[in-house]
N, C-alpha and C positions, 0 to 999 in steps of 0.2 A: 504493500500500500504506500509506503514511504517513497519507494522508487518511482511509482506512478505519479505521485504528487510532485516529486522533484522534477520529473520530466515535463509535467504540465506547467510548472512555475517558471522553469528556466527560459523557455521561448518568450514568455511574457516579459521577463526582465530584459532580455535582449531587445525586444520590440520597444519597450519603454526607453531604453538607452538610445536606441536609434531615433525615436521621436524627439528626445531631448536634444540630441545633436543637430537634428534638422531644424528644430526650433531656434537653437543658438545660431545656426547659420543664417536663418531668415532675420533674426533680430539684430545680429551684428556680423555682417559679412567680413568686416575687417578682422574681428576676433577669430572667425572661422579660418580665414586665410593664414593668419599668424599661427594658430594652433596647428594647421596642416603643415606649414613649413617646419615647425619645431618637431612635430611627429615624424615627418619625413627624415630629418637628419638624425633623430633619435633611433629610428629603425636602421639607418645606415650604420650608426655606431654599434648597435646591438649585434647586427648580423654582418659586420664588416668582413670577417673571414670567409663568409659564404658568398658575399656580393663581389668582393674584389677579385678580378680575374688573374692578377699577378701578385707576387710578393712585393710589398711596398718598399722594401729595403734592398731588393735585388738589382744591382747595377749591371748593365749590359753594354760594354763598349762598342758593340756592333749595332746598337739601336739608339744612338745618341741623337737627341733633338729630332725625333721623327714626328711629323705632323699627324693630326688625328686621322685614324684609319680604322678598318674593321678589326685589326689586331690590337691596336692601342687606341681606344675610343677617344681619349682626350690628348693623345700624343705622348711623347716621352720628354724627360728633362735632359740637362747637360750630362748627367751620369748614366743615362739610358734607363732610368726608372719610370715605370708607368704612372702617368699623372693621375689618371682616374683612380687607380688603386690607392695612391697616396692621399687623394682627397677623401676617399671613403674612410680610410684609417685615421685621417686627420680629424674627422668628426668625433672619433672617440676621445682624442686629446682635447678637443674643444669643450666637450661636456666634462671630461675628467679634470680639467682645470677650473672651469667656471662654477660647476656645482659645489665642489668642496670650498672654493674661495668664498662664495656667497654664504655657505653654512658657517664658515669661520667668522665672516662679517656679522652675521646674525648672532652667533654665539658670544661675540665680544660686545656688539652694540646694544643688544636688547637688555642684558643685565645692567649695563652702565646707564642706559636710558631710564630703566625702572628706578634705580637708586637715586639718580640725579633728580628726576621729577618728583619722587616721593619725599626725599629728605630735604631738598632745597639747601639754602644757606651756602656755607663755604664749600661743602662737598660738591654741590651743584655747580658752583663757579669754577672749581678746580677741573671738574670733568669737562665742562663746556670750553674752558680756555685750552685744555689739552686737545680736544677735538678740533677747535678752531685753528690751532697751530698746524694740525695735519691738513686742514682744508685751505690754508693760505696758499700753498703751492698747487699748481695744476696736478691732478691726481696721476696722470700718466707720467709726468716728469718726476714726481716723487717716487712712484713705483720703479721707474727706470734707475733713479739714483740709488735706491735701497738695494735692488737686485744687483746692480753693478758693484756695490760695496760688499755685499754679503755672499754673492755667488749665485749661479744660475741653475742650481739643481731644481728639479720639478717641485719638490716639497717646499723649497724656499719661495719659488715663484707663486705657488698657491697661497702660502701664508702671507706674503707681502701684499698680494692683491686683496685678500680678505681684510688685512689690517688697514690698508689705505681706504677701503670702502666702509669700514665700520662706523665712522662718524655720521654717515647718512642714517643708519639705523638708530644711533644714539639720539639724534635730533627728532626723528619720527616718533619713537617710543616715548621720549620725554614729553613731547607735546601732548600725546594721548594721556599720559599719567597726570599731567597738570590739570586736565579737565576731569579726571576720574577720582582724584584723591579726596575731593570734597563731596563725592556722591554718597547717597544714603547707605548703600551696601558696604562701602568702605568704612564709614563712621560706625556702622553696626559691628563690623568685624573688629575694629579697634576697641569699641566698648565691651565686646565679649572677651577681651584679653588675648586676642591672637598675637603671636609674635610677628615682627616686621617681615621675616622671611615668608611666613605663611600668607600674610596680607598681600605681599608683592607677587608671589608666584601662584597662589591659588585664587585670589580674588581679583587682582588687577591685571595680571598678565593675559588671561584669556580675552579680556576686553581691549587691551592695548596692543596685542600682537597683530591685529588685522592690518594696521597701517604698514607694519614691517613686511608682512606677507604680500601686501599689494605692491610693494616696491621690488619684490624678489625677481620677477620676470625681467624688469628693466635693468636690474643690477646684474643679472646673468648676461644680458647683452653687453653691458659695459665690461664685465670681466673677460668676455671673449675678445672684445676689441683691444683691451689692454694686453692680454697675453699675446695676441697677434702682433701688436705694435712692438712689444719687447722682443719678440723673435725677429721682426723685420729689421730692427736696428742692431741686432746681433748680440743682445744680452739675455734673451729668453731661451726657449728651447732651441737646441742647436741641430743642424743637419747631421746625419741623414734622417733624423726623426721626422715622420710625416706631420708637420705642423703647418697650418695654412700661412701664417705670417712668414715663416722661414721659406716656404715655397714661393711666395710672392717676391720676397727679396731675391731669391735665386733666379726667378724668371725675369725680374726687372733688368738684370744684366744681359738677358738675351733679347730684350725688346728691340734694341738698336740693330740687331741682325735680322729682324723680321720673324723671330720665333715667338710669336705673341701668345701661344696657347699655354706656355709654362706658367705665366703669371696671371693670365686672364681667368682661367677656370677656378683656381683656388680663391681668387678675389671674388668671383661671383658667389661661390659657396659661402664665403665669409659674410658678404653683404646679405645674402638670403637668410642665413641663420640669425644674424643680428636683427634684421628686419622682422623676422618671425617672432622673436622674443619681445621686441618693442610693440608690435601690433597686438600680441596676446596680452601684454602687460596692461593695456588699457582695459581689456575685458576683465582681467583679474581685479583691477581696482574698482570697477563698476560692481562686480559681484560681491566684494568684501566690504565696500563702503556704501551703505544705504543712502547717504547724502548725495553721492554722485549719481545714484540711480534716480533719485528724485529730480535732480537737475536735468538729467538726460531725458526723462519723460516729460 
């Protein structure tokens, strides 16, 4: 009986999900396009070994700078490596850098924003002045300087991008906490004798985290841009690792000789993924922020 009910319920759930996706596409075509782009590259990253027709690190001196063809769909680079296979595997590195970096930024920025907004006073000023000091410099230049000084290992690149981006989440969460700390449920929690740790993480955090989550998609796009920029200028991920920024840098040297495909196709992939995150970011903000929904309607 349980098997029969499971079989009858499952198609209904799938149909309901399909209806919701179609409703989302009708309500916000921009969000649907953005989500489609992100999903496309996510699938490339997950199934990269199955999709890529060649080894992305295999150099072939007999196939140097071959134009797009049936054998090499997007051509080869100056080392004879397949550009399409490297783009596919590069999507893994794009997500592998951006997602942990944003999680680090959230892990640093959210607790600091909670404490700064709730405690106020000198502690609030100290946290704000520290984050302001990080924001004085352009983020990409600051990340470039730190990576150049500390080393360009993948772990350090991820941590530096997350650290540089943390002030955004500090500001967003602090602003939410400032409006929530005088709410009735917070005053009731204080009157009940709850410790500050419980008030912050049990009562305030679930209501203050929405703004940070709404920023996450946009910050993922920013992290991908920064990692590609670092690789392009030579202080990020180094060749022959299939990273889009490093591939664009390598291909830029070939543009003068007419070998345009080496730089063009990784650049298109980078633009599309960043565009997908930015377009879907607006939808995430509308979904998590009822005030934006009201304005949109």
